[in-house]
N, C-alpha and C positions, 0 to 999 in steps of 0.2 A: 938535471934541473939546477938552474942557477940559484944559489943561496943568497939571501939578503942579510947584510950585517947591520942589525938594528942597534948594535953597540955604539955606532958612531952618532946615533941620535938619542942616546940613552936619557939625556936630561929632558928633552922634549917628550920622550916616551913616558917618563915617570910623571910629568906634569899633566899629561893629557889622556891617560889611559885608565882613569878611575871611573869610567862611565858604565859600571855594571849596575843594572837597575835592581831595585828591591824586588821587583816583580819576578826576576829570575829565581832568587832564592825561595820566594813564596811558591812559585810554580813547581819547584823541585819537592818542596815539603808536601804539597798537595798530591804529588805522585809517590809519596812514601819514601822519599830520599831524605834521610836525616843524617846530620853530620856529627852530632854529639857523641864523643867516645870512639868514633870510627878512625881507623888508620887510612890516611888518604895521601896519595902522591899526585901532585899537580905538575904535569910535565909541560915544558915550555912555559914556565911560570912568569917569564918576563920580569917586570918590576913588582910582581906579587899582588896585583889587584884582586884576582879571584882567590888566591891563597889566603889573604887576610879576611875576606868575606867568610870563608869556611872556618878559619880560626876563631872568628867572633862567635861562631856557633859551636864552639868547644870541640872542634875536630882536632885530632892528633895528625897534623898535616906537615908535609915536607914539600918544598918547591925544588924542582929540577930545572936547571937553565944552563945552556951552553955558553951564553955570552957573559964574560967577566964584567962588562960594564953594566949590563942590566941587573946582574946579581948584586953588584955593589949598590945600585940604587935601591933594590929590595931590602938589603940589609940596613941601609941608611934610614929607610922608612920604618923598619922595625924599631929603631931608636926614637924617631919623632912621633910615631903612633903607638908606642908602648906595646910592641909584640916581641915574641921570642921565637919566631918561626925559623927553622933551619932552611937555608937555601944552598943546595949542593950543585957542584959542577957535574953535568951529565947531559946526555941527549936522549931522545925518545928511543933510539936504537940501542943505547947502552946507558942505562940510568945509574948503574952502580948500586942499586938497592937489592935487598935480600929477596930470596925466593918466597913466594906464597905468603906474604906478610900484610898485604893491603886489601882493605874492604872495597875501596873505591879508587879509581884512577880518573883524574879530570884532565881535559885538554881544552884550552880556550884560545881561539884565534891562532892555531898553530898546526893543525893536522895537515894542512896543505903544504907544509914545509918538510914533512917527514918522509923518509924511506918507509912507505906504509907497511910493507910486508915484514920488514925487520922490526918496526915499531910494534906491530900487532904481536909478534912473537915475544918481544920484551915485556909488553904489558901482560900477556898471558902468564909469563914467568913470575912476575911480582904479585899478581892478584891471587887472592884466596879463591878456592872453589866457589862457584856461583857469584864471584865478585862482579862489581858494576863498573862499566866504562861510560863516562859522560863526555861527549864531544860537543863543544859549543863554538859557535861562530857569531860574530856581530859586526855591524858596520853601518855607516850612514847611508840614507836613501836619497835618491835624486828628487827633484820637484820643487826645490827652493832656489831663490836667486843666488844665495851665497854658494850653493853647490854648483850651479851652472857656471858662475864666474870662476870658481876654483878649478873646475875641469877645463875650462877654456884656457886658463893660464898654464896649468900643468901639462896639457897636451903639447905645448910648445917646447917643453924641456925634457919630457920623459922619452928616452930612446925606446923605440918599438911600440909606443902608444900606451894608452891606459888599459892594458890587458889585465885579466884576473890574476891574482897572486899565486905563485907556486904552481902546484899541480892542478889547480883549478883551471889554469889556462889550457890544459891538455884535454879537458872534458867538453864534449859537445852538448851535453844535456845535464842540467842541474835541477834539483828539487830543493826549494827554499835555500838556494845557494850551495847545497852540498852536491858534488858530482855523484851521479847515480852509481858509478863504479865502486864507490866506497861501501855502499850497502851490501853489494855482492861480496866484496872482500871480507867484510865483517862476518857475514853469514857463513861463508865458506871456512872461516877461521874459528868457528864455534861460538860466536856472539849472537845471541838472540835479540832482535829489536823489541824493546819494551814500549817505547814511545818516541815520537818525532813531532815537534811542534814549534810554533813561531810566536814571538812576542814583539810588539811594537812599543817603542818608548821614545821620549824626546829628551835631548840634552841641550842645555843652554851653555853657550860659549861667549866669552868676551872676544874681542878681536885678537888679542895676543894668545888666548887659549886656543882659538881656531888655528892660528898659525902654528902653534906647537903641535896640535893634532895632525895637521897636514904634513909637517916635517917628519912625523913619526910613521906615516903610512909607507908601505913597501916601495911605492914608486919613488918617493923622495929618499928614503933610507938607502936605496940602492944606487943613488946618484952620487957623483963626486961633490965634495963640499962646495966648490965654487959654483957649480950648477944649482945646487940646492939653495944657496944663499941668494943667487940671482932670481930664481923662481919665487922664493918667499918674499923678496923685496917687491917684485912686480905684483904678487898677489896682495900684499899689504896696501899698495897704492890703488888696487883695483876694487877691492871689496869696500862696502859702505862702512862708515864710521858708526852707524847706528848699532847699538848693543842692547841686550844680548842677542846673539844669533840663536834661534830655536831650530835645531836640526833633528829631524826624525831619523831614528835608528831602527834596525831590525835585528833581533837576536834569535838565532835558530839553535835548537837543542835536540840532541839525539841521545837517548838512554838505551844502553845495551847491557845485557847480562851474560856472563860467561856460562855456557850451558854445561861445562864439564864439572 
């Protein structure tokens, strides 16, 4: 599977990936997922959007991220937002964390980039017995003019077309965006499914914020800089100047518990 280097769009990523709805954290609390005092590893932490949400709820959280550029953005946001979250270099397959130390492992918008069997083994290694794995994905939905115009422009520039990201492209059947194969893999590896649910929410973007958001998606992050700049220039001239853009998003959440 081809990997995408999000580090080359780290600035846009940091500016446009704070779109985690309050409803997500509330929905976890309603399902008896509490962060205060818990040791949590956020794998594929990116620029730390989810990591900070958990730290705000008094979690003892560490972010694991392979991209030097995204980690640098997360550490810079520690300073500007007054956090002291450690962000360590590591991957889902080799976190570098201690055995059996974590109550919860979280993964947001990243599971489809992992070597899943190796990642599962690593997560089982670092989780305590009966520990919790939370896998979250989110993205914008079609149905608005700005999305239609955006897809029309990007389809001209993205080699291979606007296919699903990472291993999602290999799945012929998905439930709420999650390939069905993932559920079987989790179950066979000793993770019991506790809950699986969907949240809808709306994010408002200025025109520049929308351009940043689009530059940070995998289709653009995987393109050469010259192609990316050309696509964004055309998109800027195509979409309306009317602001803000109200874009509907979907957030899918899977709660799993280690049965061992």
